[in-house]
N, CA, C and O atoms as CSV, one atom per row, in Angstrom:
chain,resi,resn,atom,element,x,y,z
A,1,MET,N,N,-94.421,75.705,51.472
A,1,MET,CA,C,-94.842,77.062,51.175
A,1,MET,C,C,-93.610,77.933,50.927
A,1,MET,O,O,-92.672,77.930,51.725
A,2,SER,N,N,-93.613,78.655,49.853
A,2,SER,CA,C,-92.472,79.492,49.488
A,2,SER,C,C,-92.495,80.824,50.217
A,2,SER,O,O,-93.546,81.425,50.442
A,3,GLU,N,N,-91.298,81.259,50.575
A,3,GLU,CA,C,-91.095,82.604,51.094
A,3,GLU,C,C,-90.465,83.413,49.980
A,3,GLU,O,O,-90.052,82.867,48.957
A,4,HIS,N,N,-90.394,84.707,50.183
A,4,HIS,CA,C,-89.722,85.565,49.225
A,4,HIS,C,C,-88.535,86.208,49.917
A,4,HIS,O,O,-88.653,86.760,51.011
A,5,PHE,N,N,-87.388,86.124,49.258
A,5,PHE,CA,C,-86.163,86.739,49.758
A,5,PHE,C,C,-85.716,87.746,48.709
A,5,PHE,O,O,-85.876,87.514,47.510
A,6,GLU,N,N,-85.161,88.853,49.156
A,6,GLU,CA,C,-84.790,89.920,48.231
A,6,GLU,C,C,-83.296,90.197,48.255
A,6,GLU,O,O,-82.587,89.874,49.208
A,7,GLY,N,N,-82.853,90.807,47.172
A,7,GLY,CA,C,-81.466,91.214,47.057
A,7,GLY,C,C,-81.326,92.253,45.969
A,7,GLY,O,O,-82.313,92.695,45.382
A,8,GLY,N,N,-80.095,92.638,45.706
A,8,GLY,CA,C,-79.867,93.624,44.656
A,8,GLY,C,C,-78.439,94.112,44.638
A,8,GLY,O,O,-77.574,93.631,45.370
A,9,CYS,N,N,-78.227,95.081,43.782
A,9,CYS,CA,C,-76.889,95.643,43.613
A,9,CYS,C,C,-76.584,96.644,44.723
A,9,CYS,O,O,-77.446,96.974,45.538
A,10,ARG,N,N,-75.366,97.110,44.737
A,10,ARG,CA,C,-74.908,98.029,45.776
A,10,ARG,C,C,-75.655,99.358,45.756
A,10,ARG,O,O,-75.968,99.902,46.815
A,11,CYS,N,N,-75.942,99.883,44.581
A,11,CYS,CA,C,-76.585,101.203,44.496
A,11,CYS,C,C,-78.110,101.135,44.547
A,11,CYS,O,O,-78.759,102.169,44.703
A,12,GLY,N,N,-78.700,99.938,44.421
A,12,GLY,CA,C,-80.143,99.784,44.497
A,12,GLY,C,C,-80.873,99.904,43.165
A,12,GLY,O,O,-82.098,99.788,43.129
A,13,TRP,N,N,-80.154,100.134,42.075
A,13,TRP,CA,C,-80.777,100.271,40.754
A,13,TRP,C,C,-81.460,98.980,40.319
A,13,TRP,O,O,-82.542,99.014,39.734
A,14,ILE,N,N,-80.829,97.841,40.601
A,14,ILE,CA,C,-81.390,96.529,40.272
A,14,ILE,C,C,-81.772,95.832,41.578
A,14,ILE,O,O,-80.953,95.713,42.489
A,15,ARG,N,N,-83.004,95.380,41.659
A,15,ARG,CA,C,-83.478,94.613,42.802
A,15,ARG,C,C,-84.030,93.289,42.267
A,15,ARG,O,O,-84.557,93.229,41.157
A,16,TYR,N,N,-83.900,92.234,43.068
A,16,TYR,CA,C,-84.464,90.950,42.665
A,16,TYR,C,C,-85.172,90.300,43.837
A,16,TYR,O,O,-85.019,90.696,44.993
A,17,GLN,N,N,-85.945,89.295,43.496
A,17,GLN,CA,C,-86.675,88.521,44.489
A,17,GLN,C,C,-86.564,87.055,44.111
A,17,GLN,O,O,-86.655,86.698,42.936
A,18,ILE,N,N,-86.365,86.205,45.117
A,18,ILE,CA,C,-86.378,84.765,44.884
A,18,ILE,C,C,-87.506,84.155,45.719
A,18,ILE,O,O,-87.809,84.634,46.812
A,19,ALA,N,N,-88.119,83.103,45.196
A,19,ALA,CA,C,-89.140,82.345,45.907
A,19,ALA,C,C,-88.518,81.007,46.280
A,19,ALA,O,O,-88.104,80.242,45.409
A,20,ALA,N,N,-88.452,80.728,47.582
A,20,ALA,CA,C,-87.851,79.485,48.056
A,20,ALA,C,C,-88.451,79.122,49.415
A,20,ALA,O,O,-88.982,79.983,50.117
A,21,GLU,N,N,-88.362,77.852,49.774
A,21,GLU,CA,C,-88.877,77.392,51.057
A,21,GLU,C,C,-88.021,77.909,52.207
A,21,GLU,O,O,-88.519,78.125,53.312
A,22,ARG,N,N,-86.740,78.103,51.944
A,22,ARG,CA,C,-85.782,78.591,52.942
A,22,ARG,C,C,-84.663,79.309,52.209
A,22,ARG,O,O,-84.595,79.270,50.980
A,23,LEU,N,N,-83.795,79.957,52.951
A,23,LEU,CA,C,-82.629,80.567,52.309
A,23,LEU,C,C,-81.829,79.468,51.612
A,23,LEU,O,O,-81.630,78.397,52.186
A,24,PRO,N,N,-81.377,79.710,50.412
A,24,PRO,CA,C,-80.635,78.667,49.693
A,24,PRO,C,C,-79.234,78.465,50.259
A,24,PRO,O,O,-78.612,79.402,50.759
A,25,ASN,N,N,-78.749,77.232,50.174
A,25,ASN,CA,C,-77.347,76.970,50.505
A,25,ASN,C,C,-76.476,77.469,49.370
A,25,ASN,O,O,-76.882,77.459,48.208
A,26,THR,N,N,-75.288,77.903,49.714
A,26,THR,CA,C,-74.367,78.424,48.710
A,26,THR,C,C,-73.221,77.450,48.478
A,26,THR,O,O,-73.020,76.495,49.229
A,27,TYR,N,N,-72.481,77.725,47.414
A,27,TYR,CA,C,-71.240,76.994,47.182
A,27,TYR,C,C,-70.150,77.999,46.853
A,27,TYR,O,O,-70.407,79.067,46.298
A,28,ALA,N,N,-68.936,77.631,47.209
A,28,ALA,CA,C,-67.773,78.454,46.904
A,28,ALA,C,C,-67.061,77.848,45.716
A,28,ALA,O,O,-66.753,76.656,45.707
A,29,CYS,N,N,-66.798,78.669,44.715
A,29,CYS,CA,C,-66.037,78.215,43.553
A,29,CYS,C,C,-64.681,78.906,43.570
A,29,CYS,O,O,-64.586,80.132,43.622
A,30,HIS,N,N,-63.634,78.084,43.524
A,30,HIS,CA,C,-62.265,78.581,43.601
A,30,HIS,C,C,-61.583,78.619,42.229
A,30,HIS,O,O,-60.365,78.787,42.158
A,31,CYS,N,N,-62.344,78.465,41.138
A,31,CYS,CA,C,-61.727,78.447,39.805
A,31,CYS,C,C,-61.150,79.824,39.462
A,31,CYS,O,O,-61.509,80.829,40.076
A,32,ARG,N,N,-60.277,79.853,38.502
A,32,ARG,CA,C,-59.626,81.107,38.112
A,32,ARG,C,C,-60.635,82.146,37.626
A,32,ARG,O,O,-60.507,83.327,37.947
A,33,ASP,N,N,-61.642,81.715,36.853
A,33,ASP,CA,C,-62.654,82.675,36.380
A,33,ASP,C,C,-63.349,83.345,37.560
A,33,ASP,O,O,-63.511,84.565,37.574
A,34,CYS,N,N,-63.760,82.555,38.549
A,34,CYS,CA,C,-64.452,83.132,39.708
A,34,CYS,C,C,-63.524,84.020,40.529
A,34,CYS,O,O,-63.958,85.041,41.063
A,35,GLN,N,N,-62.257,83.644,40.634
A,35,GLN,CA,C,-61.302,84.502,41.329
A,35,GLN,C,C,-61.164,85.837,40.597
A,35,GLN,O,O,-61.141,86.898,41.221
A,36,THR,N,N,-61.073,85.775,39.284
A,36,THR,CA,C,-60.919,86.998,38.493
A,36,THR,C,C,-62.168,87.866,38.559
A,36,THR,O,O,-62.082,89.071,38.796
A,37,TRP,N,N,-63.340,87.246,38.348
A,37,TRP,CA,C,-64.582,88.015,38.337
A,37,TRP,C,C,-64.920,88.606,39.698
A,37,TRP,O,O,-65.484,89.697,39.775
A,38,SER,N,N,-64.580,87.897,40.777
A,38,SER,CA,C,-64.904,88.408,42.111
A,38,SER,C,C,-63.802,89.293,42.673
A,38,SER,O,O,-64.039,90.080,43.590
A,39,GLY,N,N,-62.585,89.165,42.120
A,39,GLY,CA,C,-61.454,89.897,42.681
A,39,GLY,C,C,-61.073,89.362,44.054
A,39,GLY,O,O,-60.480,90.080,44.860
A,40,SER,N,N,-61.408,88.114,44.321
A,40,SER,CA,C,-61.197,87.517,45.635
A,40,SER,C,C,-60.691,86.085,45.481
A,40,SER,O,O,-60.428,85.628,44.368
A,41,ALA,N,N,-60.558,85.385,46.599
A,41,ALA,CA,C,-60.051,84.014,46.594
A,41,ALA,C,C,-61.031,83.031,45.976
A,41,ALA,O,O,-60.622,81.998,45.445
A,42,PHE,N,N,-62.325,83.344,46.041
A,42,PHE,CA,C,-63.369,82.489,45.478
A,42,PHE,C,C,-64.629,83.328,45.346
A,42,PHE,O,O,-64.690,84.458,45.831
A,43,SER,N,N,-65.632,82.764,44.687
A,43,SER,CA,C,-66.932,83.435,44.637
A,43,SER,C,C,-67.957,82.537,45.321
A,43,SER,O,O,-67.820,81.314,45.339
A,44,LEU,N,N,-68.976,83.163,45.879
A,44,LEU,CA,C,-70.078,82.440,46.508
A,44,LEU,C,C,-71.328,82.658,45.698
A,44,LEU,O,O,-71.644,83.787,45.322
A,45,GLN,N,N,-72.042,81.586,45.426
A,45,GLN,CA,C,-73.284,81.692,44.678
A,45,GLN,C,C,-74.248,80.598,45.093
A,45,GLN,O,O,-73.886,79.647,45.785
A,46,PHE,N,N,-75.486,80.759,44.650
A,46,PHE,CA,C,-76.478,79.706,44.834
A,46,PHE,C,C,-77.222,79.524,43.524
A,46,PHE,O,O,-77.290,80.426,42.689
A,47,ILE,N,N,-77.780,78.327,43.367
A,47,ILE,CA,C,-78.477,77.949,42.137
A,47,ILE,C,C,-79.970,77.958,42.419
A,47,ILE,O,O,-80.427,77.526,43.478
A,48,LEU,N,N,-80.716,78.461,41.448
A,48,LEU,CA,C,-82.160,78.606,41.623
A,48,LEU,C,C,-82.850,78.355,40.291
A,48,LEU,O,O,-82.348,78.791,39.255
A,49,PRO,N,N,-83.995,77.660,40.286
A,49,PRO,CA,C,-84.762,77.544,39.038
A,49,PRO,C,C,-85.146,78.943,38.541
A,49,PRO,O,O,-85.531,79.808,39.328
A,50,GLU,N,N,-85.036,79.149,37.237
A,50,GLU,CA,C,-85.315,80.458,36.638
A,50,GLU,C,C,-86.700,80.999,36.985
A,50,GLU,O,O,-86.870,82.207,37.149
A,51,ASP,N,N,-87.684,80.115,37.098
A,51,ASP,CA,C,-89.037,80.581,37.376
A,51,ASP,C,C,-89.240,81.029,38.828
A,51,ASP,O,O,-90.324,81.499,39.175
A,52,ARG,N,N,-88.224,80.894,39.675
A,52,ARG,CA,C,-88.290,81.361,41.061
A,52,ARG,C,C,-87.487,82.647,41.271
A,52,ARG,O,O,-87.261,83.073,42.404
A,53,PHE,N,N,-87.061,83.259,40.162
A,53,PHE,CA,C,-86.225,84.453,40.210
A,53,PHE,C,C,-86.868,85.549,39.375
A,53,PHE,O,O,-87.221,85.329,38.217
A,54,SER,N,N,-87.016,86.718,39.960
A,54,SER,CA,C,-87.520,87.869,39.209
A,54,SER,C,C,-86.734,89.106,39.626
A,54,SER,O,O,-86.206,89.169,40.736
A,55,PHE,N,N,-86.660,90.084,38.736
A,55,PHE,CA,C,-85.902,91.284,39.068
A,55,PHE,C,C,-86.575,92.513,38.488
A,55,PHE,O,O,-87.379,92.432,37.559
A,56,ALA,N,N,-86.224,93.655,39.063
A,56,ALA,CA,C,-86.686,94.955,38.583
A,56,ALA,C,C,-85.455,95.773,38.217
A,56,ALA,O,O,-84.481,95.814,38.968
A,57,GLY,N,N,-85.504,96.411,37.081
A,57,GLY,CA,C,-84.364,97.178,36.584
A,57,GLY,C,C,-83.873,96.568,35.293
A,57,GLY,O,O,-84.394,95.548,34.842
A,58,ASN,N,N,-82.885,97.179,34.705
A,58,ASN,CA,C,-82.325,96.710,33.435
A,58,ASN,C,C,-80.849,96.387,33.592
A,58,ASN,O,O,-80.002,97.263,33.416
A,59,PRO,N,N,-80.529,95.135,33.922
A,59,PRO,CA,C,-79.122,94.783,34.075
A,59,PRO,C,C,-78.385,94.809,32.732
A,59,PRO,O,O,-78.977,94.616,31.670
A,60,GLU,N,N,-77.102,95.049,32.815
A,60,GLU,CA,C,-76.222,95.001,31.645
A,60,GLU,C,C,-75.860,93.536,31.409
A,60,GLU,O,O,-75.673,92.775,32.358
A,61,LEU,N,N,-75.765,93.152,30.152
A,61,LEU,CA,C,-75.453,91.772,29.790
A,61,LEU,C,C,-74.054,91.685,29.203
A,61,LEU,O,O,-73.677,92.472,28.335
A,62,TYR,N,N,-73.282,90.704,29.698
A,62,TYR,CA,C,-71.983,90.374,29.131
A,62,TYR,C,C,-72.025,88.895,28.776
A,62,TYR,O,O,-72.280,88.059,29.643
A,63,GLU,N,N,-71.777,88.564,27.514
A,63,GLU,CA,C,-71.793,87.170,27.069
A,63,GLU,C,C,-70.369,86.687,26.821
A,63,GLU,O,O,-69.532,87.398,26.264
A,64,LEU,N,N,-70.128,85.458,27.252
A,64,LEU,CA,C,-68.816,84.856,27.100
A,64,LEU,C,C,-69.000,83.420,26.625
A,64,LEU,O,O,-69.704,82.636,27.262
A,65,THR,N,N,-68.369,83.079,25.509
A,65,THR,CA,C,-68.404,81.709,25.016
A,65,THR,C,C,-67.116,81.024,25.446
A,65,THR,O,O,-66.020,81.503,25.157
A,66,SER,N,N,-67.257,79.893,26.142
A,66,SER,CA,C,-66.090,79.148,26.625
A,66,SER,C,C,-65.455,78.383,25.472
A,66,SER,O,O,-66.072,78.241,24.417
A,67,PRO,N,N,-64.237,77.891,25.652
A,67,PRO,CA,C,-63.599,77.083,24.608
A,67,PRO,C,C,-64.422,75.857,24.211
A,67,PRO,O,O,-64.309,75.368,23.087
A,68,SER,N,N,-65.262,75.354,25.147
A,68,SER,CA,C,-66.086,74.188,24.834
A,68,SER,C,C,-67.361,74.568,24.064
A,68,SER,O,O,-68.118,73.694,23.641
A,69,GLY,N,N,-67.591,75.876,23.885
A,69,GLY,CA,C,-68.763,76.334,23.144
A,69,GLY,C,C,-69.954,76.702,24.012
A,69,GLY,O,O,-70.997,77.102,23.494
A,70,ARG,N,N,-69.815,76.572,25.319
A,70,ARG,CA,C,-70.915,76.942,26.219
A,70,ARG,C,C,-71.007,78.460,26.336
A,70,ARG,O,O,-69.996,79.158,26.409
A,71,LEU,N,N,-72.229,78.945,26.352
A,71,LEU,CA,C,-72.465,80.383,26.431
A,71,LEU,C,C,-72.864,80.763,27.853
A,71,LEU,O,O,-73.854,80.265,28.388
A,72,SER,N,N,-72.087,81.640,28.449
A,72,SER,CA,C,-72.376,82.169,29.775
A,72,SER,C,C,-72.859,83.599,29.617
A,72,SER,O,O,-72.211,84.414,28.960
A,73,ARG,N,N,-73.996,83.899,30.217
A,73,ARG,CA,C,-74.551,85.256,30.181
A,73,ARG,C,C,-74.463,85.831,31.587
A,73,ARG,O,O,-75.120,85.342,32.506
A,74,GLN,N,N,-73.659,86.858,31.752
A,74,GLN,CA,C,-73.438,87.509,33.037
A,74,GLN,C,C,-74.243,88.799,33.090
A,74,GLN,O,O,-74.217,89.597,32.152
A,75,TYR,N,N,-74.962,88.998,34.201
A,75,TYR,CA,C,-75.806,90.186,34.351
A,75,TYR,C,C,-75.304,91.024,35.522
A,75,TYR,O,O,-75.067,90.509,36.615
A,76,ALA,N,N,-75.147,92.323,35.275
A,76,ALA,CA,C,-74.615,93.234,36.287
A,76,ALA,C,C,-75.342,94.570,36.228
A,76,ALA,O,O,-75.988,94.902,35.234
A,77,CYS,N,N,-75.226,95.314,37.288
A,77,CYS,CA,C,-75.809,96.651,37.322
A,77,CYS,C,C,-74.988,97.578,36.434
A,77,CYS,O,O,-73.765,97.621,36.565
A,78,PRO,N,N,-75.634,98.328,35.526
A,78,PRO,CA,C,-74.894,99.242,34.661
A,78,PRO,C,C,-74.422,100.502,35.388
A,78,PRO,O,O,-73.621,101.262,34.844
A,79,ILE,N,N,-74.902,100.729,36.590
A,79,ILE,CA,C,-74.531,101.922,37.352
A,79,ILE,C,C,-73.334,101.629,38.272
A,79,ILE,O,O,-72.296,102.284,38.175
A,80,CYS,N,N,-73.489,100.641,39.162
A,80,CYS,CA,C,-72.430,100.370,40.158
A,80,CYS,C,C,-71.568,99.154,39.816
A,80,CYS,O,O,-70.617,98.850,40.535
A,81,PHE,N,N,-71.889,98.463,38.734
A,81,PHE,CA,C,-71.126,97.318,38.222
A,81,PHE,C,C,-71.157,96.076,39.114
A,81,PHE,O,O,-70.298,95.204,38.984
A,82,THR,N,N,-72.133,95.986,40.011
A,82,THR,CA,C,-72.285,94.780,40.826
A,82,THR,C,C,-72.732,93.632,39.939
A,82,THR,O,O,-73.742,93.736,39.243
A,83,ARG,N,N,-71.979,92.534,39.963
A,83,ARG,CA,C,-72.365,91.338,39.225
A,83,ARG,C,C,-73.427,90.613,40.041
A,83,ARG,O,O,-73.191,90.275,41.200
A,84,LEU,N,N,-74.594,90.372,39.450
A,84,LEU,CA,C,-75.738,89.853,40.191
A,84,LEU,C,C,-76.014,88.369,39.969
A,84,LEU,O,O,-76.193,87.615,40.925
A,85,TYR,N,N,-76.046,87.957,38.710
A,85,TYR,CA,C,-76.384,86.564,38.421
A,85,TYR,C,C,-75.921,86.219,37.016
A,85,TYR,O,O,-75.526,87.086,36.237
A,86,ASN,N,N,-75.979,84.928,36.715
A,86,ASN,CA,C,-75.668,84.497,35.359
A,86,ASN,C,C,-76.501,83.281,34.988
A,86,ASN,O,O,-77.072,82.610,35.847
A,87,THR,N,N,-76.556,83.016,33.701
A,87,THR,CA,C,-77.135,81.789,33.159
A,87,THR,C,C,-76.064,81.148,32.293
A,87,THR,O,O,-75.093,81.795,31.901
A,88,ASN,N,N,-76.255,79.876,32.003
A,88,ASN,CA,C,-75.263,79.162,31.215
A,88,ASN,C,C,-75.980,78.138,30.343
A,88,ASN,O,O,-76.876,77.436,30.811
A,89,SER,N,N,-75.587,78.055,29.087
A,89,SER,CA,C,-76.230,77.116,28.167
A,89,SER,C,C,-76.049,75.663,28.609
A,89,SER,O,O,-76.811,74.794,28.187
A,90,ALA,N,N,-75.057,75.389,29.448
A,90,ALA,CA,C,-74.846,74.031,29.948
A,90,ALA,C,C,-75.876,73.652,31.011
A,90,ALA,O,O,-76.087,72.469,31.278
A,91,ARG,N,N,-76.519,74.655,31.619
A,91,ARG,CA,C,-77.514,74.416,32.665
A,91,ARG,C,C,-78.783,75.219,32.369
A,91,ARG,O,O,-79.078,76.188,33.069
A,92,PRO,N,N,-79.528,74.828,31.350
A,92,PRO,CA,C,-80.741,75.593,31.016
A,92,PRO,C,C,-81.770,75.534,32.144
A,92,PRO,O,O,-81.896,74.532,32.849
A,93,GLY,N,N,-82.498,76.636,32.290
A,93,GLY,CA,C,-83.579,76.684,33.266
A,93,GLY,C,C,-83.179,77.093,34.667
A,93,GLY,O,O,-84.022,77.120,35.564
A,94,VAL,N,N,-81.906,77.412,34.878
A,94,VAL,CA,C,-81.469,77.844,36.210
A,94,VAL,C,C,-80.712,79.166,36.122
A,94,VAL,O,O,-80.153,79.516,35.082
A,95,VAL,N,N,-80.710,79.884,37.235
A,95,VAL,CA,C,-79.877,81.072,37.385
A,95,VAL,C,C,-78.890,80.794,38.508
A,95,VAL,O,O,-79.195,80.079,39.462
A,96,ILE,N,N,-77.717,81.364,38.379
A,96,ILE,CA,C,-76.692,81.277,39.409
A,96,ILE,C,C,-76.553,82.688,39.970
A,96,ILE,O,O,-76.079,83.598,39.290
A,97,VAL,N,N,-76.970,82.850,41.212
A,97,VAL,CA,C,-77.041,84.174,41.837
A,97,VAL,C,C,-75.827,84.385,42.736
A,97,VAL,O,O,-75.439,83.481,43.476
A,98,ARG,N,N,-75.229,85.568,42.676
A,98,ARG,CA,C,-74.107,85.917,43.540
A,98,ARG,C,C,-74.638,86.067,44.959
A,98,ARG,O,O,-75.458,86.944,45.231
A,99,ALA,N,N,-74.175,85.220,45.850
A,99,ALA,CA,C,-74.723,85.126,47.203
A,99,ALA,C,C,-74.615,86.430,47.989
A,99,ALA,O,O,-75.503,86.747,48.780
A,100,GLY,N,N,-73.558,87.174,47.785
A,100,GLY,CA,C,-73.365,88.416,48.527
A,100,GLY,C,C,-74.346,89.512,48.170
A,100,GLY,O,O,-74.405,90.534,48.853
A,101,THR,N,N,-75.122,89.318,47.108
A,101,THR,CA,C,-76.106,90.328,46.712
A,101,THR,C,C,-77.456,90.122,47.395
A,101,THR,O,O,-78.341,90.971,47.285
A,102,LEU,N,N,-77.618,89.008,48.095
A,102,LEU,CA,C,-78.865,88.742,48.822
A,102,LEU,C,C,-78.881,89.617,50.075
A,102,LEU,O,O,-77.867,89.725,50.764
A,103,ASP,N,N,-79.999,90.231,50.371
A,103,ASP,CA,C,-80.089,91.113,51.539
A,103,ASP,C,C,-79.714,90.395,52.834
A,103,ASP,O,O,-79.141,91.006,53.736
A,104,ARG,N,N,-80.028,89.124,52.931
A,104,ARG,CA,C,-79.736,88.342,54.136
A,104,ARG,C,C,-78.515,87.436,53.933
A,104,ARG,O,O,-78.489,86.310,54.430
A,105,SER,N,N,-77.527,87.917,53.219
A,105,SER,CA,C,-76.351,87.090,52.898
A,105,SER,C,C,-75.605,86.620,54.146
A,105,SER,O,O,-74.957,85.574,54.113
A,106,ASP,N,N,-75.683,87.360,55.228
A,106,ASP,CA,C,-74.991,86.963,56.452
A,106,ASP,C,C,-75.602,85.717,57.096
A,106,ASP,O,O,-75.018,85.147,58.017
A,107,GLU,N,N,-76.766,85.297,56.619
A,107,GLU,CA,C,-77.429,84.105,57.157
A,107,GLU,C,C,-77.193,82.861,56.301
A,107,GLU,O,O,-77.654,81.776,56.654
A,108,LEU,N,N,-76.487,83.001,55.188
A,108,LEU,CA,C,-76.297,81.880,54.268
A,108,LEU,C,C,-75.256,80.896,54.788
A,108,LEU,O,O,-74.371,81.251,55.566
A,109,LYS,N,N,-75.384,79.662,54.342
A,109,LYS,CA,C,-74.465,78.581,54.714
A,109,LYS,C,C,-73.705,78.133,53.463
A,109,LYS,O,O,-74.303,77.940,52.405
A,110,ILE,N,N,-72.389,77.971,53.588
A,110,ILE,CA,C,-71.584,77.422,52.494
A,110,ILE,C,C,-71.644,75.903,52.629
A,110,ILE,O,O,-71.119,75.332,53.585
A,111,ALA,N,N,-72.287,75.260,51.663
A,111,ALA,CA,C,-72.540,73.821,51.740
A,111,ALA,C,C,-71.573,72.990,50.911
A,111,ALA,O,O,-71.544,71.767,51.054
A,112,ALA,N,N,-70.773,73.624,50.041
A,112,ALA,CA,C,-69.847,72.875,49.182
A,112,ALA,C,C,-68.787,73.823,48.612
A,112,ALA,O,O,-68.990,75.034,48.529
A,113,HIS,N,N,-67.658,73.237,48.224
A,113,HIS,CA,C,-66.577,73.970,47.563
A,113,HIS,C,C,-66.196,73.212,46.300
A,113,HIS,O,O,-66.043,71.991,46.327
A,114,ILE,N,N,-66.043,73.933,45.194
A,114,ILE,CA,C,-65.578,73.306,43.954
A,114,ILE,C,C,-64.310,74.003,43.478
A,114,ILE,O,O,-63.999,75.123,43.884
A,115,TRP,N,N,-63.600,73.313,42.615
A,115,TRP,CA,C,-62.333,73.780,42.052
A,115,TRP,C,C,-61.313,74.103,43.146
A,115,TRP,O,O,-60.614,75.115,43.085
A,116,THR,N,N,-61.243,73.224,44.143
A,116,THR,CA,C,-60.342,73.471,45.271
A,116,THR,C,C,-58.868,73.310,44.900
A,116,THR,O,O,-57.996,73.736,45.659
A,117,ARG,N,N,-58.580,72.715,43.769
A,117,ARG,CA,C,-57.167,72.633,43.356
A,117,ARG,C,C,-56.615,74.015,43.043
A,117,ARG,O,O,-55.399,74.193,42.981
A,118,ARG,N,N,-57.487,74.994,42.845
A,118,ARG,CA,C,-57.093,76.386,42.600
A,118,ARG,C,C,-57.192,77.240,43.872
A,118,ARG,O,O,-56.952,78.447,43.834
A,119,LYS,N,N,-57.547,76.603,44.998
A,119,LYS,CA,C,-57.749,77.312,46.259
A,119,LYS,C,C,-56.480,78.065,46.664
A,119,LYS,O,O,-55.376,77.526,46.587
A,120,LEU,N,N,-56.649,79.300,47.091
A,120,LEU,CA,C,-55.523,80.090,47.566
A,120,LEU,C,C,-55.002,79.534,48.874
A,120,LEU,O,O,-55.776,79.117,49.735
A,121,GLN,N,N,-53.697,79.529,49.018
A,121,GLN,CA,C,-53.071,79.054,50.237
A,121,GLN,C,C,-53.592,79.875,51.419
A,121,GLN,O,O,-53.660,81.101,51.343
A,122,GLY,N,N,-53.952,79.210,52.491
A,122,GLY,CA,C,-54.492,79.889,53.661
A,122,GLY,C,C,-56.006,79.887,53.715
A,122,GLY,O,O,-56.579,80.189,54.762
A,123,SER,N,N,-56.682,79.550,52.599
A,123,SER,CA,C,-58.136,79.420,52.618
A,123,SER,C,C,-58.475,78.119,53.329
A,123,SER,O,O,-57.852,77.086,53.079
A,124,TYR,N,N,-59.450,78.171,54.203
A,124,TYR,CA,C,-59.804,77.020,55.023
A,124,TYR,C,C,-61.143,76.432,54.588
A,124,TYR,O,O,-62.125,77.156,54.420
A,125,ILE,N,N,-61.173,75.130,54.410
A,125,ILE,CA,C,-62.416,74.410,54.121
A,125,ILE,C,C,-62.617,73.406,55.248
A,125,ILE,O,O,-61.791,72.510,55.422
A,126,PRO,N,N,-63.696,73.535,56.017
A,126,PRO,CA,C,-63.934,72.583,57.107
A,126,PRO,C,C,-64.006,71.148,56.601
A,126,PRO,O,O,-64.469,70.894,55.488
A,127,ASP,N,N,-63.551,70.226,57.414
A,127,ASP,CA,C,-63.527,68.810,57.037
A,127,ASP,C,C,-64.905,68.247,56.701
A,127,ASP,O,O,-65.010,67.327,55.889
A,128,ASN,N,N,-65.959,68.781,57.308
A,128,ASN,CA,C,-67.293,68.225,57.101
A,128,ASN,C,C,-68.036,68.850,55.922
A,128,ASN,O,O,-69.210,68.545,55.710
A,129,VAL,N,N,-67.377,69.716,55.151
A,129,VAL,CA,C,-68.018,70.350,53.995
A,129,VAL,C,C,-67.531,69.666,52.716
A,129,VAL,O,O,-66.328,69.629,52.459
A,130,PRO,N,N,-68.454,69.123,51.908
A,130,PRO,CA,C,-68.045,68.457,50.667
A,130,PRO,C,C,-67.258,69.405,49.767
A,130,PRO,O,O,-67.566,70.591,49.653
A,131,ASN,N,N,-66.220,68.833,49.126
A,131,ASN,CA,C,-65.424,69.642,48.201
A,131,ASN,C,C,-64.821,68.747,47.138
A,131,ASN,O,O,-64.618,67.550,47.341
A,132,TRP,N,N,-64.539,69.359,45.998
A,132,TRP,CA,C,-64.001,68.640,44.847
A,132,TRP,C,C,-62.869,69.447,44.243
A,132,TRP,O,O,-62.923,70.677,44.237
A,133,PRO,N,N,-61.836,68.771,43.731
A,133,PRO,CA,C,-60.697,69.480,43.140
A,133,PRO,C,C,-61.057,70.263,41.880
A,133,PRO,O,O,-60.405,71.255,41.555
A,134,GLU,N,N,-62.086,69.819,41.178
A,134,GLU,CA,C,-62.586,70.538,39.995
A,134,GLU,C,C,-64.111,70.577,40.107
A,134,GLU,O,O,-64.640,70.730,41.208
A,135,SER,N,N,-64.817,70.444,38.998
A,135,SER,CA,C,-66.282,70.422,39.048
A,135,SER,C,C,-66.751,69.176,39.786
A,135,SER,O,O,-66.094,68.136,39.751
A,136,ALA,N,N,-67.879,69.292,40.444
A,136,ALA,CA,C,-68.440,68.170,41.192
A,136,ALA,C,C,-69.368,67.356,40.303
A,136,ALA,O,O,-69.997,67.912,39.402
A,137,PRO,N,N,-69.468,66.048,40.535
A,137,PRO,CA,C,-70.494,65.261,39.847
A,137,PRO,C,C,-71.862,65.845,40.207
A,137,PRO,O,O,-72.120,66.151,41.371
A,138,ALA,N,N,-72.722,65.996,39.226
A,138,ALA,CA,C,-74.003,66.686,39.401
A,138,ALA,C,C,-74.818,66.141,40.566
A,138,ALA,O,O,-75.335,66.919,41.368
A,139,ASP,N,N,-74.946,64.814,40.678
A,139,ASP,CA,C,-75.775,64.249,41.743
A,139,ASP,C,C,-75.193,64.536,43.129
A,139,ASP,O,O,-75.944,64.838,44.057
A,140,GLU,N,N,-73.881,64.446,43.283
A,140,GLU,CA,C,-73.234,64.737,44.565
A,140,GLU,C,C,-73.354,66.218,44.913
A,140,GLU,O,O,-73.565,66.584,46.069
A,141,PHE,N,N,-73.215,67.059,43.896
A,141,PHE,CA,C,-73.286,68.503,44.096
A,141,PHE,C,C,-74.687,68.912,44.552
A,141,PHE,O,O,-74.837,69.681,45.501
A,142,ILE,N,N,-75.703,68.398,43.876
A,142,ILE,CA,C,-77.098,68.707,44.232
A,142,ILE,C,C,-77.388,68.214,45.648
A,142,ILE,O,O,-78.042,68.907,46.426
A,143,ALA,N,N,-76.902,67.021,45.981
A,143,ALA,CA,C,-77.124,66.470,47.327
A,143,ALA,C,C,-76.471,67.364,48.391
A,143,ALA,O,O,-77.068,67.609,49.440
A,144,ALA,N,N,-75.270,67.842,48.134
A,144,ALA,CA,C,-74.577,68.715,49.082
A,144,ALA,C,C,-75.329,70.020,49.284
A,144,ALA,O,O,-75.438,70.506,50.409
A,145,LEU,N,N,-75.848,70.590,48.204
A,145,LEU,CA,C,-76.558,71.866,48.318
A,145,LEU,C,C,-77.953,71.722,48.928
A,145,LEU,O,O,-78.536,72.700,49.395
A,146,SER,N,N,-78.478,70.509,48.922
A,146,SER,CA,C,-79.830,70.266,49.445
A,146,SER,C,C,-79.862,70.022,50.939
A,146,SER,O,O,-80.941,69.992,51.531
A,147,ARG,N,N,-78.726,69.851,51.555
A,147,ARG,CA,C,-78.682,69.540,53.008
A,147,ARG,C,C,-79.188,70.673,53.845
A,147,ARG,O,O,-79.216,70.570,55.071
């Protein structure tokens, strides 16, 4: 049975709801793009099927085509500039939600780390948490997030 969890931007202009059996596990990405976009050592996000995500408000869209030709669509609040979620042509049918925008973000678990070769010195990854120096193999990544 699905529960509904809510989140949104800092100013409240954009609100969203996710349908899930439990709070989703998150992953930390230490790649340069995530460091730049978050202004931090890494970004935290969770993956969700698109049909389990709904929002109210009109987010601003920023599109970025990678050198490989993949299209990333980033959605943010046009008022407070909170980055909320994105989609990517490489992963159709899913949304990647910024974990810190969930109302219950303090209850989330970091289940995996990717792009750890870019990890800032002093960042700690527990020994029992799966991690990869770059992108994770899809099956291993899904298994880590499903725990």
